[in-house]
C-alpha positions in Angstrom: 118.8 100.2 71.5 116.9 97.0 70.7 119.5 95.0 72.7 118.8 97.3 75.7 115.1 96.7 75.5 115.6 92.9 75.2 117.9 92.9 78.2 115.4 94.9 80.3 112.8 92.4 79.4 115.2 89.6 80.3 115.6 91.1 83.8 111.8 90.9 84.3 111.7 87.3 83.1 114.6 86.3 85.3 113.0 87.9 88.3 109.8 86.0 87.5 111.8 82.7 87.9 112.1 81.6 84.3 115.2 79.6 83.3 118.1 81.4 81.7 117.5 79.4 78.5 113.8 80.3 78.4 114.6 83.9 79.1 117.2 84.0 76.3 114.8 82.5 73.8 111.8 84.5 74.9 113.9 87.7 74.7 114.7 87.0 71.0 118.2 85.5 71.2 118.8 82.6 69.0 121.9 81.5 71.0 121.9 81.2 74.7 125.7 81.8 74.9 125.3 85.1 73.1 122.7 86.2 75.5 124.8 85.2 78.5 127.8 87.0 77.0 125.9 90.2 76.3 124.2 90.1 79.7 127.5 89.8 81.4 129.0 92.6 79.4 126.2 95.0 80.3 125.5 94.0 83.9 128.9 92.5 84.9 127.3 89.3 86.2 125.9 86.3 84.5 122.1 85.9 84.3 122.1 82.8 86.4 124.0 84.6 89.2 121.8 87.6 88.9 118.7 85.3 89.3 120.0 83.5 92.4 121.5 86.5 94.3 118.8 88.4 96.2 121.0 91.5 96.5 121.4 91.6 92.7 117.7 91.3 92.1 117.2 94.5 94.1 119.8 96.4 92.1 118.1 96.3 88.7 
């Protein structure tokens, strides 16, 4: 449950234009790689791709 809340917050931060590293750390992840891995498992796309693809920004 806590991971879900953190990932939802991460979506907001990515949409606001923050870097993937800043989003990972601001969302409470100590390791950027762990954040990227979990993000990809949940959303089936990396946070960087999610952030740069306008169609993906509208999906979540």
